[in-house]
C-alpha positions as CSV (number, residue, x, y, z in Angstrom):
1,X,35.5,35.4,-49.9
2,X,34.3,31.9,-50.6
3,X,34.7,31.0,-46.9
4,X,32.1,33.6,-45.9
5,X,29.7,32.2,-48.4
6,X,30.2,28.7,-47.2
7,X,29.7,29.8,-43.6
8,X,26.5,31.5,-44.5
9,X,25.2,28.4,-46.3
10,X,26.2,26.2,-43.4
11,X,24.3,28.6,-41.0
12,X,21.2,28.4,-43.3
13,X,21.5,24.7,-43.5
14,X,21.6,24.4,-39.7
15,X,18.6,26.7,-39.3
16,X,16.7,24.6,-41.9
17,X,17.6,21.4,-40.0
18,X,16.4,23.0,-36.7
19,X,13.1,24.0,-38.5
20,X,12.6,20.4,-39.8
21,X,13.2,19.0,-36.3
22,X,10.7,21.4,-34.8
23,X,8.1,20.6,-37.5
24,X,8.6,16.8,-36.9
25,X,8.0,17.3,-33.2
26,X,4.8,19.3,-34.0
27,X,3.7,16.6,-36.5
28,X,4.3,13.9,-34.0
29,X,2.0,15.8,-31.6
30,X,-0.7,16.0,-34.2
31,X,-0.4,12.3,-34.8
32,X,-1.1,11.7,-31.1
33,X,-4.0,14.1,-31.2
34,X,-5.4,12.4,-34.3
35,X,-5.1,9.0,-32.7
36,X,-6.9,10.2,-29.5
37,X,-9.7,11.8,-31.6
38,X,-10.2,8.6,-33.5
39,X,-10.6,6.7,-30.2
40,X,-13.1,9.3,-29.0
41,X,-15.0,9.1,-32.2
42,X,-15.2,5.3,-32.0
43,X,-16.4,5.6,-28.4
44,X,-19.1,8.1,-29.4
45,X,-20.2,5.9,-32.3
46,X,-20.4,2.9,-30.0
47,X,-22.4,4.9,-27.5
48,X,-24.7,6.1,-30.3
49,X,-25.3,2.5,-31.5
50,X,-25.9,1.3,-27.9
51,X,-28.4,4.2,-27.3
52,X,-30.2,3.4,-30.5
53,X,-30.5,-0.3,-29.7
54,X,-31.8,0.5,-26.2
55,X,-34.3,3.1,-27.4
56,X,-32.7,6.1,-25.8
57,X,-31.1,8.9,-27.6
58,X,-28.4,11.3,-26.5
59,X,-27.9,14.1,-29.1
60,X,-24.2,14.8,-29.7
61,X,-24.0,18.4,-30.8
62,X,-21.4,19.9,-33.0
63,X,-20.5,22.3,-30.3
64,X,-19.7,19.4,-28.0
65,X,-17.6,17.7,-30.6
66,X,-15.7,20.9,-31.4
67,X,-14.9,21.5,-27.8
68,X,-13.9,18.0,-27.0
69,X,-11.8,17.4,-30.2
70,X,-10.0,20.7,-30.4
71,X,-6.4,20.2,-29.2
């Protein structure tokens, strides 16, 4: 009857709420990772500027960036 349908909807709603909670947790983790990467990029840029002004160069390869910035 209608009670069964309501229970099914409540179960679906609970599962959706759980999914939203899990996604929010993952999203918060990505926000932290993003903030850390922005700091690392700023450090690399500052190092690059310092190296250019001192006349030394340290190439930063894409491989290094991918390895260091991949969560």
